VEXRO-867690 format. One record per residue (C-alpha): residue number from 0; x, y, z. Coordinates in Angstrom, 1 decimal, m for minus. Layout:
ATOM   i     px     py     pz
ATOM NUM      X      Y      Z
...
***
This chain:
ATOM   i     px     py     pz
ATOM   0    0.1    0.1    0.0
ATOM   1    1.4    3.3   m0.9
ATOM   2    0.8    6.1    1.6
ATOM   3    0.7    9.9    0.8
ATOM   4    2.7   12.2    2.9
ATOM   5    1.6   15.8    3.5
ATOM   6    4.5   17.9    2.5
ATOM   7    5.6   20.0    5.5
ATOM   8    6.4   23.5    5.1
ATOM   9    9.1   23.2    8.0
ATOM  10   12.7   23.4    6.3
ATOM  11   14.7   24.2    9.5
ATOM  12   14.7   22.9   12.9
ATOM  13   12.2   24.5   15.5
ATOM  14   13.9   26.1   18.4
ATOM  15   14.6   23.3   21.3
ATOM  16   17.3   23.0   23.8
ATOM  17   19.9   21.2   22.3
ATOM  18   23.2   19.8   23.4
ATOM  19   26.9   21.0   22.3
ATOM  20   28.1   19.2   19.1
ATOM  21   29.2   15.7   19.7
ATOM  22   27.7   15.5   23.2
ATOM  23   24.4   14.8   25.2
ATOM  24   22.0   16.7   27.3
ATOM  25   21.9   16.0   30.9
ATOM  26   20.4   12.7   32.5
ATOM  27   17.5   14.4   34.1
ATOM  28   14.4   12.1   33.9
ATOM  29   11.8   12.9   31.1
ATOM  30    8.5   14.7   32.1
ATOM  31    5.9   12.2   33.3
ATOM  32    4.1   10.8   30.4
ATOM  33    6.5   12.0   27.6
ATOM  34    8.3   10.0   25.1
ATOM  35   11.8   11.0   24.5
ATOM  36   13.6   11.0   21.4
ATOM  37   17.5   11.1   20.8
ATOM  38   19.1   11.9   17.6
ATOM  39   22.5   11.2   16.2
ATOM  40   24.1   12.2   12.8
ATOM  41   27.5   11.6   11.1
ATOM  42   27.4   15.4    9.9
ATOM  43   26.7   18.8   11.6
ATOM  44   23.1   19.4   12.6
ATOM  45   23.1   22.6   10.9
ATOM  46   24.6   21.4    7.4
ATOM  47   22.0   23.1    5.2
ATOM  48   20.9   19.6    3.8
ATOM  49   20.4   16.1    4.7
ATOM  50   20.9   16.2    8.5
ATOM  51   19.2   19.8    9.1
ATOM  52   16.1   18.4    7.2
ATOM  53   16.0   15.2    8.9
ATOM  54   16.2   17.0   12.2
ATOM  55   13.5   19.4   11.2
ATOM  56   11.2   16.5   10.5
ATOM  57   11.8   15.1   14.0
ATOM  58   10.9   18.6   15.5
ATOM  59    7.7   19.0   13.3
ATOM  60    6.6   15.6   14.8
ATOM  61    7.4   17.0   18.1
ATOM  62    5.5   20.1   17.4
ATOM  63    2.2   18.1   16.5
ATOM  64    2.3   15.9   19.8
ATOM  65    2.8   17.4   23.1
ATOM  66    3.6   13.9   24.6
ATOM  67    7.0   13.9   22.6
ATOM  68   10.3   15.6   23.5
ATOM  69   13.7   15.8   21.9
ATOM  70   16.0   15.1   24.7
ATOM  71   19.4   14.9   23.1
ATOM  72   21.2   15.5   19.9
ATOM  73   24.7   14.1   19.1
ATOM  74   26.2   15.3   15.7
ATOM  75   29.5   15.1   13.8
ATOM  76   29.8   11.3   14.9
ATOM  77   32.4   10.6   12.2
ATOM  78   33.9    7.2   13.0
ATOM  79   32.4    3.9   14.4
ATOM  80   33.9    4.4   18.0
ATOM  81   32.0    7.9   18.2
ATOM  82   28.7    6.6   16.6
ATOM  83   28.6    3.5   18.8
ATOM  84   29.2    5.4   22.1
ATOM  85   26.9    8.2   20.8
ATOM  86   23.9    5.6   20.1
ATOM  87   24.5    3.8   23.4
ATOM  88   24.4    7.2   25.4
ATOM  89   21.3    8.0   23.6
ATOM  90   19.6    4.5   23.9
ATOM  91   20.2    4.4   27.7
ATOM  92   17.9    7.4   28.2
ATOM  93   15.4    7.7   25.2
ATOM  94   12.3    5.7   24.0
ATOM  95   13.2    6.4   20.1
ATOM  96   16.6    7.0   18.8
ATOM  97   17.0    8.4   15.3
ATOM  98   20.3    7.3   13.6
ATOM  99   20.5    9.9   10.7
ATOM 100   22.9    8.9    8.0
ATOM 101   23.8    6.0    5.7
ATOM 102   27.1    4.9    7.2
ATOM 103   25.6    4.3   10.8
ATOM 104   24.0    0.9    9.9
ATOM 105   27.0   m1.1   11.2
ATOM 106   27.2    0.7   14.5
ATOM 107   23.5    0.5   14.9
ATOM 108   23.8   m3.2   14.3
ATOM 109   26.0   m3.4   17.3
ATOM 110   24.0   m1.3   19.5
ATOM 111   20.3   m2.2   18.9
ATOM 112   20.3   m5.7   20.4
ATOM 113   21.5   m4.1   23.7
ATOM 114   18.4   m2.0   24.0
ATOM 115   15.4   m4.0   23.1
ATOM 116   12.8   m1.6   24.5
ATOM 117   14.2    1.3   22.5
ATOM 118   12.7    1.8   18.7
ATOM 119   15.7    2.8   16.5
ATOM 120   15.0    4.6   13.2
ATOM 121   17.8    4.2   10.8
ATOM 122   17.9    6.7    8.1
ATOM 123   18.9    6.3    4.4
ATOM 124   20.4    2.7    4.9
ATOM 125   19.2   m0.9    5.7
ATOM 126   20.7   m3.3    8.2
ATOM 127   22.2   m6.4    6.9
ATOM 128   19.7   m8.4    9.1
ATOM 129   16.3   m8.0   10.7
ATOM 130   15.8   m6.5   14.1
ATOM 131   12.8   m6.5   16.0
ATOM 132   13.4   m2.9   17.3
ATOM 133   14.8   m1.1   14.2
ATOM 134   12.9    0.5   11.3
ATOM 135   15.0    1.5    8.3
ATOM 136   13.6    4.4    6.1
ATOM 137   15.1    4.9    2.8
ATOM 138   14.2    6.7   m0.2
ATOM 139   13.9    5.6   m3.9
ATOM 140   16.2    8.5   m4.9
ATOM 141   17.4    6.8   m8.0
ATOM 142   13.8    7.3   m9.6
ATOM 143   14.1   10.9   m8.7
ATOM 144   17.6   11.0  m10.5
ATOM 145   15.9    9.3  m13.5
ATOM 146   13.7   12.3  m14.0
ATOM 147   16.7   14.8  m13.4
ATOM 148   18.8   12.8  m15.8
ATOM 149   16.3   12.9  m18.5
ATOM 150   15.7   16.8  m18.1
ATOM 151   19.5   17.4  m17.9
ATOM 152   20.1   15.4  m21.2
ATOM 153   17.6   17.5  m23.0
ATOM 154   18.9   20.8  m21.7
ATOM 155   22.6   19.8  m22.3
ATOM 156   24.5   20.9  m25.6
ATOM 157   27.4   18.7  m25.1
ATOM 158   25.5   15.7  m24.0
ATOM 159   28.1   15.2  m21.1
ATOM 160   26.5   15.0  m17.7
ATOM 161   28.2   14.8  m14.3
ATOM 162   27.2   13.8  m10.6
ATOM 163   29.4   14.8   m7.6
ATOM 164   28.9   13.3   m4.0
ATOM 165   30.5   12.7   m1.1
ATOM 166   30.8    9.3   m0.3
ATOM 167   30.7    6.2   m2.6
ATOM 168   27.7    4.7   m0.6
ATOM 169   24.6    3.2   m2.5
ATOM 170   22.4    6.1   m1.2
ATOM 171   24.7    8.4   m3.3
ATOM 172   25.7    6.0   m6.2
ATOM 173   22.0    5.7   m7.0
ATOM 174   21.9    9.3   m8.0
ATOM 175   24.4    8.3  m10.6
ATOM 176   23.0    5.2  m11.9
ATOM 177   19.4    7.0  m12.1
ATOM 178   20.9   10.0  m13.7
ATOM 179   22.5    7.7  m16.4
ATOM 180   19.1    5.8  m16.9
ATOM 181   17.3    8.9  m17.3
ATOM 182   19.7   10.4  m19.8
ATOM 183   19.2    7.6  m22.1
ATOM 184   15.5    8.1  m22.0
ATOM 185   16.1   11.4  m23.8
ATOM 186   19.2   10.6  m25.8
ATOM 187   20.9    7.2  m25.8
ATOM 188   24.2    8.8  m26.7
ATOM 189   24.3   11.1  m23.6
ATOM 190   27.4   10.3  m21.4
ATOM 191   27.3   10.6  m17.5
ATOM 192   30.5   10.9  m15.2
ATOM 193   30.7   10.5  m11.5
ATOM 194   33.0   11.9   m8.8
ATOM 195   33.1   11.3   m5.0
ATOM 196   35.0   13.9   m3.0
ATOM 197   34.9   12.1    0.3
ATOM 198   33.2   14.9    2.1
ATOM 199   29.5   16.3    1.9
ATOM 200   30.4   19.6    3.1
ATOM 201   34.0   20.5    1.6
ATOM 202   33.5   23.3   m0.6
ATOM 203   36.9   23.4   m2.1
ATOM 204   36.9   19.7   m3.0
ATOM 205   33.4   20.1   m4.5
ATOM 206   34.7   23.1   m6.6
ATOM 207   37.6   21.3   m8.0
ATOM 208   35.6   18.4   m8.9
ATOM 209   33.1   20.5  m10.9
ATOM 210   36.0   22.4  m12.5
ATOM 211   37.6   19.1  m13.7
ATOM 212   34.1   18.0  m15.2
ATOM 213   33.6   21.2  m16.8
ATOM 214   37.1   21.0  m18.4
ATOM 215   36.2   17.8  m20.0
ATOM 216   33.0   19.0  m21.5
ATOM 217   30.5   18.4  m19.0
ATOM 218   27.8   21.2  m19.1
ATOM 219   25.2   19.8  m16.5
ATOM 220   26.2   18.7  m12.9
ATOM 221   23.9   17.1  m10.4
ATOM 222   25.1   17.9   m6.8
ATOM 223   24.7   15.3   m4.3
ATOM 224   26.2   17.3   m1.3
ATOM 225   25.1   19.4    1.5
ATOM 226   26.9   22.4    2.0
ATOM 227   29.5   21.4   m0.3
ATOM 228   27.1   22.3   m3.0
ATOM 229   28.5   25.8   m2.8
ATOM 230   31.7   24.9   m4.5
ATOM 231   29.7   23.4   m7.5
ATOM 232   27.8   26.6   m7.7
ATOM 233   30.9   28.7   m7.8
ATOM 234   32.5   26.5  m10.4
ATOM 235   29.5   26.5  m12.6
ATOM 236   29.1   30.2  m12.3
ATOM 237   32.6   31.0  m13.4
ATOM 238   32.7   28.5  m16.1
ATOM 239   32.9   29.9  m19.8
ATOM 240   30.5   28.6  m20.6
ATOM 241   28.7   28.4  m17.4
ATOM 242   27.5   24.7  m16.7
ATOM 243   23.8   24.2  m15.2
ATOM 244   23.2   22.7  m11.6
ATOM 245   20.5   20.2  m10.5
ATOM 246   20.3   19.9   m6.5
ATOM 247   18.9   17.1   m4.4
ATOM 248   16.8   17.1   m1.3
ATOM 249   15.6   20.6   m1.7
ATOM 250   15.6   23.5   m4.1
ATOM 251   18.2   26.3   m3.7
ATOM 252   17.2   28.5   m6.6
ATOM 253   18.4   31.7   m5.0
ATOM 254   22.1   30.1   m4.6
ATOM 255   23.1   30.3   m8.1
ATOM 256   21.6   31.7  m11.5
ATOM 257   22.4   28.4  m13.2
ATOM 258   20.6   26.0  m10.9
ATOM 259   17.8   24.5  m13.1
ATOM 260   15.8   22.4  m10.4
ATOM 261   16.3   19.8   m8.0
ATOM 262   15.5   16.2   m7.3
ATOM 263   13.6   17.1   m4.2
ATOM 264   13.7   14.4   m1.3
ATOM 265   11.7   15.5    1.6
ATOM 266   13.6   13.9    4.4
ATOM 267   11.6   16.4    6.9
ATOM 268    8.4   14.8    5.8
ATOM 269    9.9   11.3    5.9
ATOM 270   11.3   11.8    9.4
ATOM 271    8.0   13.4   10.7
ATOM 272    6.0   10.4    9.3
ATOM 273    8.3    7.9   10.8
ATOM 274    8.7    9.6   14.4
ATOM 275    4.9   10.2   14.6
ATOM 276    4.4    6.3   13.8
ATOM 277    7.0    5.2   16.2
ATOM 278    5.5    7.3   19.0
ATOM 279    2.0    5.9   18.5
ATOM 280    3.4    2.3   18.1
ATOM 281    2.5    2.1   14.4
ATOM 282    5.9    2.2   12.8
ATOM 283    6.5   m1.5   11.6
ATOM 284   10.1   m2.7   12.3
ATOM 285   11.8   m3.9    9.0
ATOM 286   12.5   m1.7    6.1
ATOM 287   10.3    1.1    4.4
ATOM 288   11.2    2.9    1.3
ATOM 289    9.6    6.1    0.1
ATOM 290    9.2    6.8   m3.7
ATOM 291    7.7    9.1   m6.0
ATOM 292    4.2    7.6   m5.3
ATOM 293    4.5    8.7   m1.7
ATOM 294    4.8   12.5   m2.5
ATOM 295    8.2   12.6   m0.5
ATOM 296   10.2   12.7   m3.7
ATOM 297    9.8   14.7   m7.0
ATOM 298   11.6   16.8   m9.7
ATOM 299   10.9   20.5   m9.2
ATOM 300   12.1   23.2  m11.5
ATOM 301   13.3   26.7  m10.2
ATOM 302   11.0   29.6  m11.1
ATOM 303   11.7   30.6  m14.6
ATOM 304   13.8   27.5  m15.4
ATOM 305   12.9   24.6  m17.7
ATOM 306   11.4   24.8  m21.3
ATOM 307    7.9   23.5  m21.9
ATOM 308    9.3   20.4  m23.6
ATOM 309   11.6   19.6  m20.5
ATOM 310    8.7   20.0  m18.0
ATOM 311    6.6   17.8  m20.2
ATOM 312    9.3   15.2  m20.2
ATOM 313    9.6   15.3  m16.4
ATOM 314    5.9   14.9  m15.9
ATOM 315    5.9   12.1  m18.5
ATOM 316    8.9   10.3  m16.9
ATOM 317    7.3   10.7  m13.5
ATOM 318    4.2    9.3  m14.3
ATOM 319    5.7    6.1  m16.3
ATOM 320    7.7    5.4  m13.1
ATOM 321    4.8    5.6  m10.9
ATOM 322    2.7    3.5  m13.2
ATOM 323    5.5    0.8  m13.3
ATOM 324    6.0    1.5  m17.1
ATOM 325    9.6    2.4  m16.3
ATOM 326   11.6    0.0  m13.9
ATOM 327   15.1    0.7  m12.4
ATOM 328   18.3   m0.2  m14.2
ATOM 329   20.9   m2.1  m11.9
ATOM 330   22.2    0.2   m9.2
ATOM 331   19.2    2.8   m9.4
ATOM 332   17.5    1.5   m6.3
ATOM 333   19.1    0.5   m3.0
ATOM 334   19.2   m3.5   m2.9
ATOM 335   16.0   m4.7   m1.2
ATOM 336   16.8   m6.2    2.1
ATOM 337   15.9  m10.0    2.7
ATOM 338   13.7   m9.2    5.5
ATOM 339   10.1   m7.4    5.9
ATOM 340   10.0   m4.7    3.4
ATOM 341    7.5   m1.9    2.5
ATOM 342    7.4    0.3   m0.6
ATOM 343    5.6    3.4    0.0
***
């Protein structure tokens, strides 16, 4: 069954009392009757992208339920030791723990069995094996990328497209494989290249990667980055000729005159939905994937961008994906786990 998600207007976290970076709040007991939530991320909480939108979704759920409270935030948990320690400290004093990041699956697999009464929500990745107290929430971003690839190919003069991401993890490689599939829908001769900078927030590395692509004739770049996207904008704007840029997660149309649109992924909506269901005991354990049919994913043009033909192509490809006429090529979707799985 496919569930529609009402798109949330909240794009930044609501004001709450949070802890310092990389640490936890005090161990004072929660207010009577409240369910407490802990949030851990591998990136800064104010990264302007994936983490910030996820935290905004948690806060949106809390804003609609007076019996929920965000008690602790641990961010910048970069390595496995920090992740395990952070998850354990959060699990010891919370009812729900959100593990916000694709690289957290190994650490969560270590911690979750120790805290069977805590409901863990793993974001953007699945576990290798089923756990009764874990729900993984992922998105079919590859399908969003198929639409973006078709549009970018139609917009391209050189028929050379590029995708830049931080880490070579399935949640990011799906943007490349989807873009490559979509490009061929418009023109089988279109080529797509990929680069991984090793950091979603490093502006300098992103700028260098974009400049290298443009030097090789790429004129359309999809940026699967957080604050590092600024480097892509800088390179694209300075190019002669300038390159066009496609964002992910949200539209940042005011950041560059050369942004065409975005493969929007509303992590705020997804996390609000997941936390709300977890708090009421309705979030099933196992794995859940949100797709174009859920309303959480869509391709969106910036104001004044996109030709009539490009907009028609985006609408056509989206409908064909939702209707099942277009199916994913290898690598476009995250591997489906062997345990209980739900597509929304």
